[in-house]
C-alpha positions in Angstrom: 58.0 186.7 331.5 55.9 188.5 328.9 52.9 190.6 330.1 50.6 189.8 327.2 49.4 186.4 325.8 47.6 185.1 322.8 46.8 181.9 320.8 46.7 181.3 317.1 45.7 178.2 315.1 45.0 177.3 311.4 41.5 177.3 310.1 41.4 173.5 309.5 42.7 172.8 313.1 39.9 175.0 314.4 37.3 173.2 312.4 38.5 169.8 313.5 38.5 170.9 317.2 35.0 172.3 317.1 33.7 169.2 315.3 35.0 167.1 318.1 34.3 169.3 321.1 30.8 170.6 320.3 28.4 167.7 320.7 24.9 167.3 319.5 23.8 165.8 322.8 24.9 169.1 324.6 27.4 167.3 326.8 30.9 168.7 327.4 33.9 167.1 325.7 37.7 167.4 325.8 40.9 166.8 324.0 44.6 167.7 324.1 46.8 169.4 321.5 50.4 170.6 321.2 51.7 174.1 320.6 54.9 175.8 319.5 55.9 179.0 321.4 56.2 182.4 319.7 57.9 184.9 321.9 57.5 188.5 320.8 58.7 191.7 322.4 55.8 191.9 324.8 53.5 189.0 323.9 53.9 185.3 324.3 51.8 183.2 321.8 50.9 179.6 321.7 50.8 178.4 318.1 48.6 175.3 318.0 49.7 172.9 315.3 48.8 169.3 316.3 45.7 167.7 317.8 45.9 164.6 319.9 42.3 163.2 319.9 41.2 160.8 322.6 41.2 157.1 321.8 38.7 154.6 323.1 38.9 154.5 326.9 40.7 157.8 327.2 37.8 159.8 328.7 34.4 159.6 330.4 31.5 161.7 329.2 28.8 162.1 331.9 27.3 165.6 331.3 30.7 166.9 332.4 33.8 165.2 331.1 37.0 163.7 332.5 40.1 162.1 331.1 42.0 159.0 332.2 45.7 159.1 333.2 46.8 157.0 330.2 45.6 159.8 327.8 47.4 162.5 329.8 50.6 160.5 330.0 50.6 159.8 326.2 50.2 163.6 325.6 53.1 164.5 327.9 55.4 161.9 326.3 54.6 163.2 322.8 55.1 166.9 323.9 58.5 166.1 325.4 59.6 164.1 322.3 58.6 167.0 320.0 59.7 169.9 322.2 56.3 171.4 322.3 53.9 172.7 324.8 50.7 171.0 326.0 47.2 172.4 325.2 44.1 171.2 327.2 40.8 172.0 325.4 37.3 171.5 326.6 33.8 172.7 325.7 30.8 174.2 327.5 27.3 173.7 326.2 26.3 177.4 326.0 27.4 180.2 323.7 29.7 183.2 324.1 33.0 183.9 325.9 33.5 181.3 328.6 34.7 181.7 332.2 36.0 178.8 334.3 34.2 176.7 336.9 35.7 175.5 340.1 36.2 172.1 338.4 37.9 173.7 335.4 40.3 175.6 337.5 41.1 172.6 339.7 41.8 170.3 336.7 44.1 172.8 334.9 45.9 173.7 338.2 46.7 170.1 338.9 48.1 169.6 335.4 50.2 172.8 335.3 53.1 171.7 337.4 53.7 168.4 335.6 53.3 170.0 332.2 55.9 172.6 333.0 58.3 170.0 334.5 58.1 167.6 331.6 58.0 170.0 328.6 59.6 173.2 329.9 56.6 175.2 328.6 53.5 176.5 330.5 50.2 174.7 330.2 47.8 176.3 327.8 44.1 175.9 328.4 41.3 176.7 326.0 37.5 176.6 326.4 34.9 176.9 323.6 31.2 177.6 323.8 28.8 175.8 321.6 29.0 178.7 319.1 32.8 178.2 318.6 33.8 181.2 320.7 37.3 180.6 322.2 38.9 181.8 325.4 42.4 180.9 326.6 45.0 181.2 329.4 48.5 180.1 330.3 49.5 178.7 333.7 52.6 180.0 335.4 54.2 179.2 338.7 53.9 182.0 341.3 57.1 183.4 342.8 58.3 181.5 345.9 55.8 178.7 345.7 56.9 175.7 343.8 53.5 174.0 343.4 51.3 177.1 343.2 50.3 178.0 339.6 48.2 181.0 338.5 46.5 181.6 335.2 47.3 184.5 332.8 44.4 185.2 330.5 45.1 185.6 326.8 44.1 188.9 325.1 42.9 187.0 322.0 42.6 183.7 320.2 43.1 184.0 316.4 42.0 181.6 313.7 43.8 182.0 310.4 42.1 180.3 307.4 40.2 181.7 304.5 39.2 184.4 307.0 41.0 185.9 310.0 38.7 185.3 313.0 39.5 186.8 316.3 38.1 186.2 319.7 39.0 188.9 322.3 39.1 189.0 326.0 36.9 192.0 326.8 38.6 192.6 330.2 42.0 192.9 328.6 41.3 194.5 325.2 38.3 196.8 325.2 36.8 198.2 322.0 37.8 201.8 321.1 35.0 203.1 318.8 34.0 206.7 318.2 30.5 205.9 316.8 29.8 209.4 315.7 33.0 209.7 313.6 32.6 206.1 312.3 28.9 206.2 311.6 29.2 205.5 307.8 31.9 202.9 308.3 30.0 201.0 311.0 26.9 201.0 308.8 28.9 199.0 306.1 29.7 196.0 308.3 28.2 196.4 311.8 29.4 197.3 315.3 30.8 193.9 316.1 33.2 194.0 313.2 34.2 197.6 314.1 34.9 196.5 317.6 37.2 193.8 316.3 38.9 196.3 314.0 39.6 198.6 317.0 41.2 195.8 319.0 43.4 194.3 316.2 47.1 195.0 316.4 48.5 196.1 313.1 52.2 196.3 312.2 53.4 198.4 309.3 56.9 197.7 308.1 58.1 200.5 305.8 56.6 204.0 305.9 57.4 205.3 302.4 55.0 205.8 299.6 52.8 202.8 300.2 53.2 202.4 304.0 52.3 206.1 304.7 49.1 205.7 302.8 48.2 202.4 304.4 48.7 204.0 307.8 46.3 206.9 306.9 43.7 204.5 305.5 43.8 202.3 308.6 43.7 205.2 311.0 40.6 206.7 309.3 38.9 203.2 309.3 39.1 203.0 313.1 42.1 200.8 313.7 43.6 201.8 317.1 46.7 199.7 317.8 49.8 200.4 315.6 53.4 199.3 315.5 55.5 201.3 313.1 58.9 200.0 311.8 61.2 202.0 309.6 64.8 203.0 310.1 64.8 205.9 307.6 64.3 209.7 307.6 62.0 211.6 305.2 63.8 213.4 302.3 62.6 216.1 300.0 62.4 213.5 297.2 59.8 211.5 299.2 57.2 214.3 299.3 55.7 213.6 295.9 54.7 210.0 296.9 54.1 210.0 300.6 50.9 210.8 302.6 51.0 213.5 305.3 54.6 214.5 304.7 55.1 218.3 304.8 58.1 220.5 304.0 58.8 220.8 307.7 59.0 217.0 308.0 62.1 216.7 305.8 64.9 215.3 307.9 62.6 213.8 310.5 62.2 210.1 311.3 59.5 208.4 309.3 58.1 206.7 312.4 57.6 210.0 314.1 55.9 211.8 311.2 53.5 208.9 310.5 52.7 208.4 314.2 51.7 212.1 314.3 49.5 211.7 311.3 47.8 208.7 312.8 47.1 210.6 316.0 45.7 213.6 314.1 43.6 211.7 311.6 42.6 208.5 313.4 38.9 207.9 314.3 39.3 205.5 317.2 38.7 206.8 320.7 42.0 205.6 322.0 45.0 205.1 319.8 48.2 203.4 320.8 51.4 203.6 318.7 54.7 201.8 319.2 57.6 203.2 317.1 60.7 201.4 316.1 63.2 203.4 314.1 64.9 200.1 313.0 65.1 197.7 310.1 63.0 194.6 310.4 66.2 192.5 310.8 67.0 194.3 314.0 66.2 191.9 316.9 63.9 194.4 318.7 61.9 195.3 315.6 61.6 191.6 314.5 60.2 190.6 317.9 57.9 193.7 318.0 56.4 192.4 314.7 55.5 189.1 316.4 53.2 191.1 318.7 51.0 191.9 315.7 47.8 190.2 314.5 48.5 191.3 310.9 51.6 192.8 309.2 51.7 195.1 306.2 54.9 194.6 304.2 55.6 198.0 302.5 59.2 197.3 301.7 61.0 197.2 298.4 64.1 195.1 299.2 64.5 191.3 299.0 66.0 190.7 302.5 63.2 192.4 304.5 60.7 190.6 302.3 62.4 187.3 303.1 62.2 188.0 306.9 58.5 188.9 306.7 57.8 185.9 304.6 59.4 183.7 307.3 57.3 185.4 310.0 54.0 184.9 308.1 54.5 181.1 308.0 56.5 180.3 311.2 54.3 182.5 313.4 51.0 182.3 311.6 50.6 186.0 311.2 49.1 187.2 307.9 51.5 189.4 305.9 50.0 191.7 303.3 52.6 192.7 300.8 52.7 194.9 297.7 55.2 196.1 295.2 55.4 198.3 292.1 57.6 198.1 289.0 57.7 201.1 286.7 59.5 200.8 283.3 60.7 203.8 281.4 63.0 204.4 278.4 66.7 204.9 279.0 66.4 208.6 279.4 63.5 208.4 281.8 61.4 210.7 279.6 58.7 208.2 278.6 56.6 205.7 280.6 56.7 202.3 279.0 54.8 200.3 281.5 53.9 199.9 285.2 52.8 196.8 287.1 52.0 196.2 290.7 51.2 193.1 292.8 49.4 192.8 296.1 49.1 189.5 298.0 48.3 188.1 301.5 50.8 185.4 302.4 50.8 182.9 305.2 49.0 179.6 306.1 47.8 177.7 303.0 48.7 180.5 300.6 51.7 180.8 298.1 54.6 182.5 299.8 56.4 185.6 298.5 59.3 183.6 297.1 57.0 181.2 295.2 55.2 184.3 293.9 58.6 185.6 292.7 58.6 188.6 295.0 62.2 187.8 296.0 64.8 185.1 295.5 67.0 183.6 298.1 70.2 184.7 296.3 69.0 188.3 296.0 68.0 188.3 299.7 71.5 187.0 300.6 73.1 189.7 298.5 70.9 192.4 300.0 71.8 191.1 303.5 75.5 191.5 302.7 75.0 195.0 301.4 75.9 194.1 297.9 72.9 195.7 296.3 74.4 199.1 297.4 77.8 198.2 296.1 78.5 199.9 292.8 81.1 197.4 291.7 78.8 194.5 292.4 75.9 196.2 290.6 78.1 197.0 287.6 78.2 193.3 286.7 74.5 192.6 287.5 72.0 191.8 284.9 69.2 194.1 283.8 66.5 192.4 286.0 68.5 193.3 289.1 68.8 196.9 288.0 65.0 197.0 287.5 64.5 195.7 291.0 66.4 198.7 292.3 64.7 201.2 290.1 63.3 204.3 291.9 60.6 205.4 289.5 57.2 205.7 291.1 54.1 207.9 291.0 51.8 208.7 293.9 48.7 207.4 292.1 50.4 204.0 291.7 51.2 203.9 295.4 47.7 204.9 296.2 46.3 202.0 294.3 48.7 199.5 295.9 48.0 200.8 299.4 44.2 200.6 298.8 44.5 197.0 297.5 46.6 196.0 300.5 44.0 197.4 303.0 41.2 195.8 301.0 42.9 192.4 301.4 42.8 192.9 305.2 39.1 193.9 305.1 38.4 190.9 303.0 40.1 188.7 305.6 37.9 190.1 308.3 34.4 190.6 306.8 33.9 188.1 303.9 32.2 184.8 304.8 34.4 181.8 305.5 32.9 179.8 302.7 34.2 182.2 300.1 37.6 181.3 298.6 40.6 183.2 300.0 41.7 186.3 298.2 44.3 185.6 295.7 47.3 187.7 294.5 46.1 190.8 292.6 48.5 191.6 289.7 47.6 194.7 287.8 49.0 195.9 284.5 48.6 199.7 284.2 49.2 199.9 280.5 46.8 197.1 279.7 44.3 198.3 282.4 43.6 194.8 283.5 44.4 192.3 286.3 46.4 189.2 285.5 44.1 186.1 285.6 46.7 183.3 285.8 47.7 183.5 289.5 49.5 180.8 291.5 47.4 179.2 294.3 50.0 177.1 296.0 53.7 177.1 296.8 56.1 175.3 294.6 57.2 171.8 295.5 59.6 171.5 298.5 59.0 175.1 299.6 60.9 175.8 302.8 58.3 178.2 304.2 55.5 175.6 303.8 57.7 173.2 305.8 58.1 175.6 308.8 54.4 176.6 309.0 53.3 177.1 312.7 56.7 176.2 314.1 57.2 179.5 315.8 60.4 179.7 317.8 60.9 176.0 317.1 61.6 176.6 313.5 65.3 176.7 314.4 66.2 179.7 312.3 67.4 183.1 313.5 66.3 185.7 311.0 67.4 188.8 312.9 70.7 190.4 313.9 71.6 190.8 317.6 72.1 194.5 318.2 72.0 196.8 321.2 68.3 197.5 321.9 66.7 200.9 321.2 63.6 201.9 323.1 60.2 201.9 321.6 58.8 205.5 321.9 
């Protein structure tokens, strides 16, 4: 059993639920939904992807609200057929984070056993106030007592739409703000947003030129919960492009060096860092990424990008990705051009493959190690050699990292009615952003088809290896 829990849903599902549950007559209401499981390394997440609204005769509204057995039985049947968990949702006619009344607890306790028996998944209960604030809990059977179930409160409920909205359980995830150190930052967007920032769990995959700068920027902005994933060591050739890497750090693990920098330069009161000196296709690192609320993709290879692309859709976790292509003459003595792209991918956004950030054949070749095989590369076309080019400049990485962080800030602070942030494609030589940017995936995109399916997507993207401890 995991020891942390969360819920995530798409923005349109959230809107439809609130439209049904929050009544103008100030009475309570209810409905059921289905969820797919998402099991991370420490956190179990319910990914709500289907609403089962009540039909005529399914419920009685009388100030409070109750449902009839036929509605409940229909939901159980559908959940079993689709191999999904059951969600019971109801509303309270007052604002803010909601507790549970005796009747609430009694109703969910009575359902928990049957739901687990029929579906194999724990019952997930959600309550909303009349301002749209969510709280959630899973129900698990206690040891040694077959019919006794106990609730496990979720740390957060996340809504991923044009914005990323997060509703936190204050008892489980307390804010971690140093108001004196963050005075100017808080004045930009308010204390409530800063509290959310301090509780958000950020994963950074790749700690080279872009990832090291992203980590520094987030630490100074007041983020407090980091997961760092990178298998590599710092080399002398990394020092011209990486933030906080000193001469004495050459030969050290990237996760250790960047973790030290976050601790030294971070502005949150309490900072937690989990370090995984692995590749993202390692099972432990893959599952650790599922514990995040947002993932920064700071990798330059197609296979890791393919894995992160899968995570963003299947597990409804925004992935913010960036890449740089520098073009020089054959002797590497003259800059011809430089371009970089930054994009947030996931629900209702074009994916990395549809944005031409990787192709399935290249990802397969990378997975097999062919991109490091000189005989294979000898026969490769020029575009593949450009993909493996090593040219870069700190200033280019600085701009990419800044744009990546700004995409996250936009997700958190811009109003919901504004359009989602598109891909940003900058041409250094032309000094302008590309204007013709795709807004949707291509037809028959695989990743669009597995959106919100979580562990039920039926695809294993990681390699089973002997675990290494997070440090």
